[in-house]
C-alpha positions as CSV (number, residue, x, y, z in Angstrom):
1,M,51.2,49.2,13.9
2,A,50.2,49.1,17.6
3,V,50.2,46.0,19.6
4,T,47.8,44.8,22.3
5,A,49.6,43.0,25.1
6,K,48.3,40.1,27.2
7,N,46.6,42.3,29.8
8,G,44.9,44.4,27.1
9,K,47.3,47.3,27.3
10,Y,47.8,49.0,23.9
11,F,51.4,49.7,22.9
12,Y,52.1,52.0,20.0
13,A,55.9,51.8,19.6
14,W,59.4,52.4,21.2
15,S,60.9,55.8,20.4
16,K,64.5,56.9,21.4
17,I,65.4,60.4,22.6
18,L,68.0,61.6,20.1
19,P,71.2,63.5,21.1
20,D,69.7,66.7,19.7
21,G,66.6,66.4,21.9
22,S,64.3,65.0,19.2
23,F,61.7,62.5,19.9
24,Y,59.3,60.7,17.5
25,L,55.6,60.4,18.3
26,P,54.0,57.5,16.6
27,D,51.4,58.2,13.8
28,Q,48.8,55.8,15.2
29,A,48.9,57.6,18.7
30,L,48.6,60.9,17.0
31,Q,45.7,59.7,14.9
32,E,43.9,58.2,17.8
33,Y,44.1,61.3,19.9
34,H,43.3,63.7,16.9
35,I,46.6,65.4,17.3
36,Q,47.8,67.1,14.1
37,T,51.4,67.6,13.0
38,N,52.6,71.2,12.4
39,S,50.9,72.2,15.6
40,N,51.7,72.8,19.2
41,V,51.3,70.0,21.8
42,I,51.2,70.0,25.6
43,L,53.4,67.6,27.6
44,M,53.0,66.7,31.3
45,S,54.7,64.4,33.6
46,G,52.8,61.5,34.9
47,R,51.8,60.8,38.4
48,N,52.7,57.0,38.4
49,T,56.2,57.5,37.1
50,A,59.1,59.9,37.4
51,K,60.5,58.9,34.0
52,G,58.5,60.1,31.0
53,F,55.6,62.2,29.9
54,S,52.1,62.3,28.5
55,V,51.1,64.0,25.3
56,V,47.8,65.8,26.0
57,C,45.0,66.3,23.5
58,K,44.4,70.1,24.2
59,E,40.9,70.0,22.7
60,L,39.7,67.6,25.4
61,I,41.0,69.5,28.5
62,D,38.0,71.8,28.9
63,N,35.6,68.9,29.7
64,S,38.1,66.8,31.9
65,P,39.3,66.5,35.4
66,L,42.4,68.3,34.4
67,A,40.5,71.5,33.4
68,K,41.1,73.1,36.8
69,V,44.8,72.3,36.6
70,F,45.1,73.8,33.1
71,A,43.0,76.8,34.2
72,S,45.8,77.6,36.7
73,L,48.3,77.6,33.9
74,P,47.0,80.0,31.3
75,Q,50.4,80.7,29.9
76,L,50.7,77.0,28.9
77,Q,47.4,76.9,27.2
78,S,48.0,80.0,25.3
79,F,51.5,79.0,24.5
80,S,52.8,82.3,25.7
81,I,56.0,80.9,27.5
82,P,58.8,79.8,25.3
83,A,58.6,76.3,23.7
84,G,60.1,73.6,26.0
85,E,60.1,75.9,29.1
86,T,58.6,74.0,31.9
87,L,56.1,74.9,34.6
88,T,55.4,73.0,37.8
89,F,52.0,72.7,39.3
90,K,51.0,70.2,42.0
91,E,54.1,68.2,41.7
92,R,53.7,67.7,37.9
93,V,55.9,69.3,35.1
94,F,54.3,70.8,32.1
95,C,55.5,72.4,28.9
96,W,54.5,72.8,25.3
97,T,56.4,72.1,22.0
98,Y,55.9,72.1,18.3
99,L,55.1,68.8,16.6
100,A,56.7,68.9,13.2
101,S,55.5,67.3,10.0
102,D,58.1,64.5,10.5
103,H,56.4,63.6,13.8
104,Y,59.3,64.7,15.9
105,I,59.0,67.0,18.9
106,R,62.3,68.8,20.1
107,L,63.0,69.8,23.6
108,P,66.1,71.3,25.3
109,L,68.1,68.7,27.2
110,Q,67.3,70.3,30.5
111,T,63.6,69.9,29.8
112,W,64.0,66.2,29.2
113,E,65.8,66.1,32.6
114,Q,62.8,67.6,34.2
115,F,60.7,64.8,32.8
116,G,63.3,62.3,34.3
117,V,64.8,61.1,31.0
118,R,67.8,61.9,28.8
119,P,69.1,61.4,25.3
120,G,69.8,57.8,24.4
121,E,66.8,56.5,26.5
122,Q,64.2,54.5,24.7
123,L,60.5,55.3,25.8
124,L,57.5,53.2,25.3
125,S,54.5,55.0,23.7
126,L,51.2,53.5,25.0
127,R,47.6,54.3,25.3
128,A,46.7,56.0,28.7
129,T,43.5,57.8,29.1
130,H,41.0,59.6,26.7
131,L,43.0,62.8,27.2
132,A,46.7,61.6,26.6
133,F,49.0,58.9,25.6
134,N,52.1,58.1,27.7
135,N,55.7,57.9,26.8
136,L,57.5,56.0,29.6
137,A,61.0,54.9,30.5
138,D,60.0,52.8,33.5
139,G,57.0,51.3,35.2
140,P,55.0,48.1,35.1
141,Y,54.5,48.0,31.3
142,I,58.0,48.3,30.2
143,E,59.0,44.6,30.9
144,L,55.7,43.5,29.4
145,A,56.3,45.5,26.2
146,K,59.9,44.1,25.9
147,Q,58.3,40.7,25.4
148,V,56.0,41.8,22.6
149,K,57.3,40.9,19.1
150,G,56.8,43.2,16.2
151,M,56.7,46.5,18.1
152,P,57.9,49.4,15.9
153,T,61.0,51.2,17.1
154,Y,61.9,54.7,16.0
155,E,65.1,56.7,16.3
């Protein structure tokens, strides 16, 4: 169950990066962004934080401000690079990975480092834009989310 904080920000859950590089994506976020399990997902670093990533809804890219960015990364959209291998474009890190039926993505530890996080860290999943939801380890919403009671936590 997601929670709306005082300022109207919508928080889905806390999830921890496990030692094997697994990370749980909350069901409610996946439903809201029409992201299916047993499919490939695109991750990108944020522009307002150095610690975390966004899960992008691939189907919405073509009609968005990010269309030009993704057009410059055709190997990402076609999933023709290995899963978890990063590409950098305009100071942002991108990769794709598989979202399993158990709601976990799995990335190599060096990929997590490229997103500024590591196993053991807890990230906050929250609504961002119509294109993506964020999973952040720092930033202005972390302290606010820590005060919210009843937030689901996944490990």
